[in-house]
All heavy atoms as a GROMACS GRO file, in nm:
protein
  481
    1MET      N    1  -2.512  -1.559  -1.388
    1MET     CA    2  -2.527  -1.421  -1.344
    1MET      C    3  -2.676  -1.388  -1.342
    1MET      O    4  -2.746  -1.409  -1.440
    1MET     CB    5  -2.452  -1.327  -1.437
    1MET     CG    6  -2.466  -1.184  -1.389
    1MET     SD    7  -2.423  -1.055  -1.506
    1MET     CE    8  -2.250  -1.052  -1.510
    2PRO      N    9  -2.727  -1.332  -1.230
    2PRO     CA   10  -2.870  -1.298  -1.222
    2PRO      C   11  -2.905  -1.183  -1.316
    2PRO      O   12  -2.824  -1.094  -1.342
    2PRO     CB   13  -2.891  -1.259  -1.076
    2PRO     CG   14  -2.757  -1.233  -1.021
    2PRO     CD   15  -2.657  -1.303  -1.107
    3LEU      N   16  -3.029  -1.187  -1.362
    3LEU     CA   17  -3.077  -1.083  -1.452
    3LEU      C   18  -3.095  -0.951  -1.378
    3LEU      O   19  -3.058  -0.846  -1.426
    3LEU     CB   20  -3.208  -1.127  -1.515
    3LEU     CG   21  -3.263  -1.040  -1.626
    3LEU    CD1   22  -3.163  -1.025  -1.739
    3LEU    CD2   23  -3.392  -1.100  -1.680
    4PHE      N   24  -3.151  -0.959  -1.256
    4PHE     CA   25  -3.173  -0.840  -1.174
    4PHE      C   26  -3.120  -0.866  -1.035
    4PHE      O   27  -3.128  -0.976  -0.984
    4PHE     CB   28  -3.322  -0.805  -1.162
    4PHE     CG   29  -3.384  -0.763  -1.292
    4PHE    CD1   30  -3.470  -0.847  -1.359
    4PHE    CD2   31  -3.357  -0.640  -1.346
    4PHE    CE1   32  -3.528  -0.809  -1.478
    4PHE    CE2   33  -3.415  -0.600  -1.466
    4PHE     CZ   34  -3.500  -0.685  -1.531
    5CYS      N   35  -3.068  -0.762  -0.973
    5CYS     CA   36  -3.026  -0.768  -0.834
    5CYS      C   37  -3.095  -0.653  -0.762
    5CYS      O   38  -3.069  -0.537  -0.791
    5CYS     CB   39  -2.874  -0.755  -0.824
    5CYS     SG   40  -2.814  -0.766  -0.656
    6PHE      N   41  -3.189  -0.686  -0.673
    6PHE     CA   42  -3.271  -0.585  -0.608
    6PHE      C   43  -3.219  -0.555  -0.468
    6PHE      O   44  -3.242  -0.631  -0.375
    6PHE     CB   45  -3.417  -0.632  -0.599
    6PHE     CG   46  -3.478  -0.658  -0.733
    6PHE    CD1   47  -3.497  -0.787  -0.778
    6PHE    CD2   48  -3.516  -0.554  -0.814
    6PHE    CE1   49  -3.555  -0.811  -0.902
    6PHE    CE2   50  -3.574  -0.576  -0.938
    6PHE     CZ   51  -3.593  -0.706  -0.982
    7ASN      N   52  -3.149  -0.442  -0.455
    7ASN     CA   53  -3.099  -0.398  -0.325
    7ASN      C   54  -3.145  -0.258  -0.290
    7ASN      O   55  -3.152  -0.224  -0.173
    7ASN     CB   56  -2.945  -0.402  -0.322
    7ASN     CG   57  -2.891  -0.542  -0.331
    7ASN    OD1   58  -2.942  -0.632  -0.265
    7ASN    ND2   59  -2.790  -0.562  -0.412
    8THR      N   60  -3.175  -0.178  -0.389
    8THR     CA   61  -3.210  -0.038  -0.366
    8THR      C   62  -3.334   0.001  -0.445
    8THR      O   63  -3.377  -0.071  -0.536
    8THR     CB   64  -3.095   0.055  -0.409
    8THR    OG1   65  -3.081   0.046  -0.551
    8THR    CG2   66  -2.963   0.018  -0.342
    9ALA      N   67  -3.387   0.117  -0.412
    9ALA     CA   68  -3.500   0.170  -0.489
    9ALA      C   69  -3.462   0.186  -0.635
    9ALA      O   70  -3.543   0.159  -0.725
    9ALA     CB   71  -3.546   0.303  -0.430
   10ALA      N   72  -3.340   0.226  -0.660
   10ALA     CA   73  -3.294   0.244  -0.798
   10ALA      C   74  -3.296   0.113  -0.875
   10ALA      O   75  -3.327   0.111  -0.995
   10ALA     CB   76  -3.154   0.304  -0.800
   11ASP      N   77  -3.264   0.002  -0.808
   11ASP     CA   78  -3.269  -0.129  -0.873
   11ASP      C   79  -3.411  -0.162  -0.916
   11ASP      O   80  -3.434  -0.209  -1.027
   11ASP     CB   81  -3.218  -0.238  -0.778
   11ASP     CG   82  -3.072  -0.223  -0.742
   11ASP    OD1   83  -2.995  -0.167  -0.822
   11ASP    OD2   84  -3.036  -0.269  -0.632
   12TYR      N   85  -3.508  -0.138  -0.826
   12TYR     CA   86  -3.647  -0.164  -0.859
   12TYR      C   87  -3.695  -0.072  -0.971
   12TYR      O   88  -3.769  -0.114  -1.059
   12TYR     CB   89  -3.736  -0.147  -0.735
   12TYR     CG   90  -3.727  -0.264  -0.641
   12TYR    CD1   91  -3.635  -0.264  -0.537
   12TYR    CD2   92  -3.809  -0.375  -0.656
   12TYR    CE1   93  -3.626  -0.372  -0.450
   12TYR    CE2   94  -3.801  -0.482  -0.571
   12TYR     CZ   95  -3.709  -0.481  -0.468
   12TYR     OH   96  -3.699  -0.588  -0.383
   13LEU      N   97  -3.653   0.052  -0.968
   13LEU     CA   98  -3.694   0.148  -1.070
   13LEU      C   99  -3.636   0.110  -1.206
   13LEU      O  100  -3.706   0.117  -1.308
   13LEU     CB  101  -3.650   0.289  -1.030
   13LEU     CG  102  -3.704   0.402  -1.115
   13LEU    CD1  103  -3.856   0.398  -1.125
   13LEU    CD2  104  -3.658   0.535  -1.057
   14GLU      N  105  -3.511   0.068  -1.210
   14GLU     CA  106  -3.450   0.024  -1.335
   14GLU      C  107  -3.526  -0.096  -1.392
   14GLU      O  108  -3.556  -0.102  -1.512
   14GLU     CB  109  -3.304  -0.012  -1.313
   14GLU     CG  110  -3.235  -0.062  -1.438
   14GLU     CD  111  -3.090  -0.102  -1.413
   14GLU    OE1  112  -3.034  -0.067  -1.309
   14GLU    OE2  113  -3.036  -0.170  -1.501
   15ALA      N  114  -3.559  -0.191  -1.306
   15ALA     CA  115  -3.635  -0.308  -1.350
   15ALA      C  116  -3.773  -0.267  -1.399
   15ALA      O  117  -3.823  -0.321  -1.499
   15ALA     CB  118  -3.645  -0.410  -1.237
   16ALA      N  119  -3.836  -0.172  -1.332
   16ALA     CA  120  -3.968  -0.125  -1.373
   16ALA      C  121  -3.961  -0.064  -1.513
   16ALA      O  122  -4.049  -0.090  -1.596
   16ALA     CB  123  -4.021  -0.022  -1.273
   17ARG      N  124  -3.859   0.013  -1.539
   17ARG     CA  125  -3.846   0.074  -1.672
   17ARG      C  126  -3.825  -0.032  -1.779
   17ARG      O  127  -3.882  -0.023  -1.888
   17ARG     CB  128  -3.730   0.174  -1.671
   17ARG     CG  129  -3.764   0.298  -1.594
   17ARG     CD  130  -3.654   0.401  -1.599
   17ARG     NE  131  -3.695   0.522  -1.530
   17ARG     CZ  132  -3.622   0.584  -1.440
   17ARG    NH1  133  -3.501   0.541  -1.411
   17ARG    NH2  134  -3.667   0.692  -1.381
   18GLU      N  135  -3.746  -0.134  -1.747
   18GLU     CA  136  -3.723  -0.242  -1.844
   18GLU      C  137  -3.852  -0.319  -1.870
   18GLU      O  138  -3.881  -0.356  -1.985
   18GLU     CB  139  -3.613  -0.334  -1.795
   18GLU     CG  140  -3.476  -0.269  -1.801
   18GLU     CD  141  -3.364  -0.364  -1.765
   18GLU    OE1  142  -3.377  -0.486  -1.789
   18GLU    OE2  143  -3.262  -0.316  -1.713
   19MET      N  144  -3.930  -0.344  -1.767
   19MET     CA  145  -4.057  -0.415  -1.785
   19MET      C  146  -4.155  -0.331  -1.866
   19MET      O  147  -4.226  -0.383  -1.952
   19MET     CB  148  -4.118  -0.451  -1.650
   19MET     CG  149  -4.041  -0.556  -1.572
   19MET     SD  150  -4.022  -0.713  -1.661
   19MET     CE  151  -3.849  -0.705  -1.707
   20ALA      N  152  -4.157  -0.201  -1.842
   20ALA     CA  153  -4.245  -0.112  -1.919
   20ALA      C  154  -4.206  -0.114  -2.067
   20ALA      O  155  -4.294  -0.121  -2.154
   20ALA     CB  156  -4.240   0.030  -1.864
   21LEU      N  157  -4.078  -0.109  -2.095
   21LEU     CA  158  -4.032  -0.112  -2.234
   21LEU      C  159  -4.066  -0.243  -2.303
   21LEU      O  160  -4.088  -0.246  -2.424
   21LEU     CB  161  -3.881  -0.087  -2.240
   21LEU     CG  162  -3.834   0.054  -2.211
   21LEU    CD1  163  -3.682   0.060  -2.204
   21LEU    CD2  164  -3.887   0.150  -2.317
   22SER      N  165  -4.072  -0.351  -2.226
   22SER     CA  166  -4.103  -0.481  -2.286
   22SER      C  167  -4.253  -0.509  -2.289
   22SER      O  168  -4.295  -0.617  -2.327
   22SER     CB  169  -4.030  -0.592  -2.211
   22SER     OG  170  -4.083  -0.609  -2.081
   23GLY      N  171  -4.334  -0.411  -2.246
   23GLY     CA  172  -4.479  -0.426  -2.252
   23GLY      C  173  -4.541  -0.492  -2.130
   23GLY      O  174  -4.660  -0.520  -2.130
   24ARG      N  175  -4.465  -0.516  -2.028
   24ARG     CA  176  -4.516  -0.579  -1.906
   24ARG      C  177  -4.554  -0.469  -1.805
   24ARG      O  178  -4.490  -0.451  -1.703
   24ARG     CB  179  -4.412  -0.672  -1.848
   24ARG     CG  180  -4.378  -0.786  -1.940
   24ARG     CD  181  -4.273  -0.875  -1.880
   24ARG     NE  182  -4.242  -0.984  -1.969
   24ARG     CZ  183  -4.124  -1.002  -2.027
   24ARG    NH1  184  -4.028  -0.914  -2.006
   24ARG    NH2  185  -4.104  -1.103  -2.104
   25THR      N  186  -4.661  -0.398  -1.837
   25THR     CA  187  -4.696  -0.279  -1.761
   25THR      C  188  -4.741  -0.308  -1.618
   25THR      O  189  -4.714  -0.230  -1.528
   25THR     CB  190  -4.803  -0.198  -1.834
   25THR    OG1  191  -4.916  -0.282  -1.859
   25THR    CG2  192  -4.750  -0.144  -1.966
   26ALA      N  193  -4.811  -0.419  -1.597
   26ALA     CA  194  -4.854  -0.452  -1.460
   26ALA      C  195  -4.733  -0.481  -1.372
   26ALA      O  196  -4.724  -0.433  -1.258
   26ALA     CB  197  -4.950  -0.570  -1.461
   27LEU      N  198  -4.638  -0.556  -1.424
   27LEU     CA  199  -4.517  -0.585  -1.348
   27LEU      C  200  -4.436  -0.457  -1.328
   27LEU      O  201  -4.380  -0.434  -1.220
   27LEU     CB  202  -4.433  -0.691  -1.418
   27LEU     CG  203  -4.304  -0.734  -1.350
   27LEU    CD1  204  -4.329  -0.778  -1.206
   27LEU    CD2  205  -4.237  -0.844  -1.429
   28ALA      N  206  -4.432  -0.372  -1.429
   28ALA     CA  207  -4.361  -0.245  -1.417
   28ALA      C  208  -4.420  -0.162  -1.304
   28ALA      O  209  -4.347  -0.103  -1.224
   28ALA     CB  210  -4.368  -0.168  -1.548
   29ARG      N  211  -4.553  -0.157  -1.295
   29ARG     CA  212  -4.618  -0.080  -1.188
   29ARG      C  213  -4.584  -0.138  -1.050
   29ARG      O  214  -4.555  -0.064  -0.956
   29ARG     CB  215  -4.769  -0.078  -1.211
   29ARG     CG  216  -4.847  -0.009  -1.102
   29ARG     CD  217  -4.809   0.138  -1.085
   29ARG     NE  218  -4.872   0.192  -0.966
   29ARG     CZ  219  -4.904   0.318  -0.949
   29ARG    NH1  220  -4.878   0.406  -1.044
   29ARG    NH2  221  -4.960   0.359  -0.839
   30LEU      N  222  -4.587  -0.270  -1.037
   30LEU     CA  223  -4.553  -0.332  -0.909
   30LEU      C  224  -4.409  -0.299  -0.868
   30LEU      O  225  -4.382  -0.268  -0.751
   30LEU     CB  226  -4.571  -0.484  -0.916
   30LEU     CG  227  -4.714  -0.533  -0.914
   30LEU    CD1  228  -4.717  -0.683  -0.941
   30LEU    CD2  229  -4.780  -0.501  -0.781
   31LEU      N  230  -4.318  -0.307  -0.962
   31LEU     CA  231  -4.179  -0.273  -0.933
   31LEU      C  232  -4.164  -0.126  -0.898
   31LEU      O  233  -4.087  -0.090  -0.807
   31LEU     CB  234  -4.090  -0.311  -1.052
   31LEU     CG  235  -4.072  -0.461  -1.073
   31LEU    CD1  236  -4.020  -0.489  -1.213
   31LEU    CD2  237  -3.981  -0.520  -0.968
   32ALA      N  238  -4.237  -0.040  -0.966
   32ALA     CA  239  -4.234   0.103  -0.936
   32ALA      C  240  -4.289   0.130  -0.797
   32ALA      O  241  -4.237   0.215  -0.723
   32ALA     CB  242  -4.312   0.182  -1.041
   33GLU      N  243  -4.395   0.060  -0.759
   33GLU     CA  244  -4.450   0.076  -0.624
   33GLU      C  245  -4.348   0.035  -0.519
   33GLU      O  246  -4.334   0.102  -0.416
   33GLU     CB  247  -4.577  -0.006  -0.609
   33GLU     CG  248  -4.694   0.053  -0.684
   33GLU     CD  249  -4.819  -0.030  -0.672
   33GLU    OE1  250  -4.820  -0.131  -0.599
   33GLU    OE2  251  -4.918   0.006  -0.738
   34GLU      N  252  -4.275  -0.071  -0.545
   34GLU     CA  253  -4.172  -0.114  -0.449
   34GLU      C  254  -4.061  -0.010  -0.443
   34GLU      O  255  -4.009   0.022  -0.334
   34GLU     CB  256  -4.116  -0.250  -0.488
   34GLU     CG  257  -4.027  -0.311  -0.384
   34GLU     CD  258  -4.094  -0.334  -0.249
   34GLU    OE1  259  -4.213  -0.368  -0.244
   34GLU    OE2  260  -4.025  -0.317  -0.146
   35ALA      N  261  -4.023   0.046  -0.556
   35ALA     CA  262  -3.922   0.152  -0.558
   35ALA      C  263  -3.970   0.271  -0.476
   35ALA      O  264  -3.894   0.328  -0.396
   35ALA     CB  265  -3.891   0.194  -0.701
   36ALA      N  266  -4.095   0.309  -0.496
   36ALA     CA  267  -4.152   0.422  -0.422
   36ALA      C  268  -4.156   0.393  -0.272
   36ALA      O  269  -4.126   0.481  -0.190
   36ALA     CB  270  -4.291   0.455  -0.473
   37ASP      N  271  -4.192   0.270  -0.237
   37ASP     CA  272  -4.195   0.231  -0.095
   37ASP      C  273  -4.057   0.242  -0.030
   37ASP      O  274  -4.045   0.268   0.090
   37ASP     CB  275  -4.246   0.089  -0.079
   37ASP     CG  276  -4.395   0.075  -0.106
   37ASP    OD1  277  -4.464   0.179  -0.116
   37ASP    OD2  278  -4.441  -0.040  -0.119
   38ARG      N  279  -3.953   0.219  -0.108
   38ARG     CA  280  -3.816   0.221  -0.056
   38ARG      C  281  -3.750   0.358  -0.066
   38ARG      O  282  -3.634   0.373  -0.031
   38ARG     CB  283  -3.731   0.118  -0.130
   38ARG     CG  284  -3.774  -0.024  -0.100
   38ARG     CD  285  -3.706  -0.122  -0.194
   38ARG     NE  286  -3.746  -0.257  -0.162
   38ARG     CZ  287  -3.675  -0.339  -0.085
   38ARG    NH1  288  -3.561  -0.300  -0.035
   38ARG    NH2  289  -3.718  -0.461  -0.060
   39THR      N  290  -3.823   0.456  -0.115
   39THR     CA  291  -3.770   0.591  -0.132
   39THR      C  292  -3.810   0.677  -0.012
   39THR      O  293  -3.930   0.693   0.014
   39THR     CB  294  -3.825   0.653  -0.262
   39THR    OG1  295  -3.786   0.568  -0.371
   39THR    CG2  296  -3.773   0.793  -0.284
   40PRO      N  297  -3.714   0.730   0.062
   40PRO     CA  298  -3.748   0.807   0.182
   40PRO      C  299  -3.813   0.943   0.155
   40PRO      O  300  -3.886   0.994   0.238
   40PRO     CB  301  -3.614   0.824   0.254
   40PRO     CG  302  -3.511   0.806   0.149
   40PRO     CD  303  -3.571   0.715   0.045
   41ASP      N  304  -3.790   0.999   0.038
   41ASP     CA  305  -3.844   1.131   0.004
   41ASP      C  306  -3.983   1.115  -0.057
   41ASP      O  307  -3.996   1.059  -0.167
   41ASP     CB  308  -3.749   1.201  -0.094
   41ASP     CG  309  -3.798   1.338  -0.138
   41ASP    OD1  310  -3.905   1.382  -0.092
   41ASP    OD2  311  -3.728   1.399  -0.220
   42PRO      N  312  -4.088   1.164   0.009
   42PRO     CA  313  -4.225   1.147  -0.043
   42PRO      C  314  -4.246   1.210  -0.181
   42PRO      O  315  -4.322   1.157  -0.262
   42PRO     CB  316  -4.313   1.215   0.062
   42PRO     CG  317  -4.229   1.231   0.182
   42PRO     CD  318  -4.086   1.230   0.138
   43GLU      N  319  -4.181   1.321  -0.208
   43GLU     CA  320  -4.195   1.384  -0.339
   43GLU      C  321  -4.134   1.298  -0.449
   43GLU      O  322  -4.191   1.284  -0.557
   43GLU     CB  323  -4.132   1.523  -0.338
   43GLU     CG  324  -4.212   1.624  -0.259
   43GLU     CD  325  -4.153   1.762  -0.267
   43GLU    OE1  326  -4.089   1.795  -0.369
   43GLU    OE2  327  -4.171   1.838  -0.171
   44GLU      N  328  -4.019   1.240  -0.421
   44GLU     CA  329  -3.956   1.151  -0.519
   44GLU      C  330  -4.040   1.025  -0.538
   44GLU      O  331  -4.056   0.976  -0.651
   44GLU     CB  332  -3.815   1.114  -0.475
   44GLU     CG  333  -3.740   1.034  -0.580
   44GLU     CD  334  -3.597   1.005  -0.541
   44GLU    OE1  335  -3.544   1.067  -0.448
   44GLU    OE2  336  -3.537   0.917  -0.606
   45ALA      N  337  -4.096   0.971  -0.431
   45ALA     CA  338  -4.182   0.854  -0.440
   45ALA      C  339  -4.304   0.883  -0.527
   45ALA      O  340  -4.343   0.802  -0.611
   45ALA     CB  341  -4.224   0.807  -0.302
   46ALA      N  342  -4.362   1.000  -0.510
   46ALA     CA  343  -4.478   1.039  -0.591
   46ALA      C  344  -4.438   1.052  -0.738
   46ALA      O  345  -4.515   1.013  -0.827
   46ALA     CB  346  -4.536   1.170  -0.539
   47TRP      N  347  -4.320   1.106  -0.764
   47TRP     CA  348  -4.271   1.119  -0.900
   47TRP      C  349  -4.257   0.981  -0.965
   47TRP      O  350  -4.294   0.961  -1.080
   47TRP     CB  351  -4.138   1.193  -0.902
   47TRP     CG  352  -4.074   1.193  -1.037
   47TRP    CD1  353  -4.101   1.279  -1.139
   47TRP    CD2  354  -3.976   1.103  -1.086
   47TRP    NE1  355  -4.024   1.246  -1.249
   47TRP    CE2  356  -3.946   1.138  -1.219
   47TRP    CE3  357  -3.909   0.994  -1.030
   47TRP    CZ2  358  -3.854   1.069  -1.296
   47TRP    CZ3  359  -3.817   0.925  -1.107
   47TRP    CH2  360  -3.790   0.963  -1.239
   48ILE      N  361  -4.203   0.886  -0.890
   48ILE     CA  362  -4.187   0.750  -0.941
   48ILE      C  363  -4.323   0.693  -0.982
   48ILE      O  364  -4.338   0.638  -1.092
   48ILE     CB  365  -4.120   0.659  -0.837
   48ILE    CG1  366  -3.972   0.698  -0.820
   48ILE    CG2  367  -4.132   0.512  -0.877
   48ILE    CD1  368  -3.904   0.632  -0.701
   49LEU      N  369  -4.422   0.707  -0.896
   49LEU     CA  370  -4.554   0.651  -0.926
   49LEU      C  371  -4.622   0.723  -1.042
   49LEU      O  372  -4.694   0.661  -1.120
   49LEU     CB  373  -4.642   0.654  -0.801
   49LEU     CG  374  -4.594   0.562  -0.688
   49LEU    CD1  375  -4.683   0.577  -0.568
   49LEU    CD2  376  -4.585   0.417  -0.735
   50ARG      N  377  -4.598   0.854  -1.056
   50ARG     CA  378  -4.653   0.928  -1.170
   50ARG      C  379  -4.594   0.879  -1.301
   50ARG      O  380  -4.658   0.883  -1.406
   50ARG     CB  381  -4.629   1.078  -1.155
   50ARG     CG  382  -4.731   1.147  -1.068
   50ARG     CD  383  -4.720   1.298  -1.081
   50ARG     NE  384  -4.588   1.350  -1.049
   50ARG     CZ  385  -4.548   1.387  -0.928
   50ARG    NH1  386  -4.630   1.378  -0.826
   50ARG    NH2  387  -4.427   1.435  -0.910
   51ASP      N  388  -4.470   0.831  -1.296
   51ASP     CA  389  -4.403   0.780  -1.415
   51ASP      C  390  -4.462   0.647  -1.462
   51ASP      O  391  -4.442   0.606  -1.575
   51ASP     CB  392  -4.254   0.766  -1.387
   51ASP     CG  393  -4.168   0.780  -1.511
   51ASP    OD1  394  -4.210   0.850  -1.606
   51ASP    OD2  395  -4.058   0.723  -1.513
   52PHE      N  396  -4.535   0.580  -1.373
   52PHE     CA  397  -4.598   0.451  -1.403
   52PHE      C  398  -4.744   0.460  -1.360
   52PHE      O  399  -4.785   0.402  -1.260
   52PHE     CB  400  -4.527   0.338  -1.327
   52PHE     CG  401  -4.384   0.322  -1.370
   52PHE    CD1  402  -4.283   0.393  -1.308
   52PHE    CD2  403  -4.351   0.236  -1.473
   52PHE    CE1  404  -4.151   0.379  -1.348
   52PHE    CE2  405  -4.219   0.222  -1.514
   52PHE     CZ  406  -4.119   0.293  -1.451
   53PRO      N  407  -4.827   0.530  -1.438
   53PRO     CA  408  -4.962   0.567  -1.392
   53PRO      C  409  -5.068   0.458  -1.401
   53PRO      O  410  -5.183   0.483  -1.370
   53PRO     CB  411  -4.997   0.682  -1.486
   53PRO     CG  412  -4.924   0.650  -1.611
   53PRO     CD  413  -4.794   0.588  -1.565
   54ARG      N  414  -5.034   0.339  -1.441
   54ARG     CA  415  -5.135   0.234  -1.453
   54ARG      C  416  -5.196   0.204  -1.316
   54ARG      O  417  -5.128   0.214  -1.215
   54ARG     CB  418  -5.076   0.109  -1.513
   54ARG     CG  419  -5.016   0.142  -1.650
   54ARG     CD  420  -5.005   0.029  -1.744
   54ARG     NE  421  -5.111  -0.066  -1.744
   54ARG     CZ  422  -5.214  -0.066  -1.827
   54ARG    NH1  423  -5.227   0.031  -1.913
   54ARG    NH2  424  -5.302  -0.162  -1.824
   55PRO      N  425  -5.320   0.162  -1.314
   55PRO     CA  426  -5.381   0.125  -1.186
   55PRO      C  427  -5.302   0.011  -1.120
   55PRO      O  428  -5.250  -0.076  -1.189
   55PRO     CB  429  -5.520   0.076  -1.225
   55PRO     CG  430  -5.545   0.132  -1.360
   55PRO     CD  431  -5.410   0.150  -1.426
   56SER      N  432  -5.294   0.017  -0.992
   56SER     CA  433  -5.216  -0.082  -0.918
   56SER      C  434  -5.287  -0.217  -0.914
   56SER      O  435  -5.402  -0.226  -0.878
   56SER     CB  436  -5.196  -0.035  -0.774
   56SER     OG  437  -5.136  -0.137  -0.700
   57PRO      N  438  -5.216  -0.323  -0.952
   57PRO     CA  439  -5.274  -0.457  -0.941
   57PRO      C  440  -5.260  -0.515  -0.800
   57PRO      O  441  -5.302  -0.626  -0.775
   57PRO     CB  442  -5.192  -0.540  -1.043
   57PRO     CG  443  -5.063  -0.469  -1.050
   57PRO     CD  444  -5.091  -0.323  -1.025
   58ARG      N  445  -5.201  -0.439  -0.708
   58ARG     CA  446  -5.184  -0.486  -0.571
   58ARG      C  447  -5.318  -0.507  -0.503
   58ARG      O  448  -5.408  -0.426  -0.518
   58ARG     CB  449  -5.108  -0.382  -0.489
   58ARG     CG  450  -4.964  -0.405  -0.477
   58ARG     CD  451  -4.908  -0.311  -0.373
   58ARG     NE  452  -4.764  -0.314  -0.382
   58ARG     CZ  453  -4.685  -0.235  -0.313
   58ARG    NH1  454  -4.734  -0.147  -0.230
   58ARG    NH2  455  -4.555  -0.244  -0.325
   59GLN      N  456  -5.327  -0.610  -0.426
   59GLN     CA  457  -5.445  -0.635  -0.344
   59GLN      C  458  -5.412  -0.594  -0.201
   59GLN      O  459  -5.318  -0.646  -0.142
   59GLN     CB  460  -5.483  -0.783  -0.346
   59GLN     CG  461  -5.522  -0.834  -0.483
   59GLN     CD  462  -5.661  -0.788  -0.521
   59GLN    OE1  463  -5.746  -0.770  -0.436
   59GLN    NE2  464  -5.682  -0.769  -0.650
   60GLU      N  465  -5.484  -0.500  -0.148
   60GLU     CA  466  -5.461  -0.456  -0.011
   60GLU      C  467  -5.557  -0.530   0.081
   60GLU      O  468  -5.671  -0.556   0.046
   60GLU     CB  469  -5.482  -0.306   0.002
   60GLU     CG  470  -5.386  -0.223  -0.079
   60GLU     CD  471  -5.242  -0.231  -0.033
   60GLU    OE1  472  -5.220  -0.258   0.087
   60GLU    OE2  473  -5.152  -0.210  -0.115
   61ASP      N  474  -5.511  -0.562   0.201
   61ASP     CA  475  -5.596  -0.629   0.301
   61ASP      C  476  -5.688  -0.531   0.368
   61ASP      O  477  -5.664  -0.420   0.387
   61ASP     CB  478  -5.511  -0.698   0.406
   61ASP     CG  479  -5.434  -0.817   0.348
   61ASP    OD1  480  -5.482  -0.873   0.247
   61ASP    OD2  481  -5.329  -0.853   0.403
   0.00000   0.00000   0.00000
């Protein structure tokens, strides 16, 4: 049985919370960013990112 199944923004957000609780804050932020990207409501997406305020480790082109 897989540990995580990522199909929705909620799946990514749940995984982000679990990673944050386990001290993996960079991974938590990446998962939160993916959850925010998959959230159609901009206000909800902003709320998700505020919940994980660490600087983004993403490299943008």
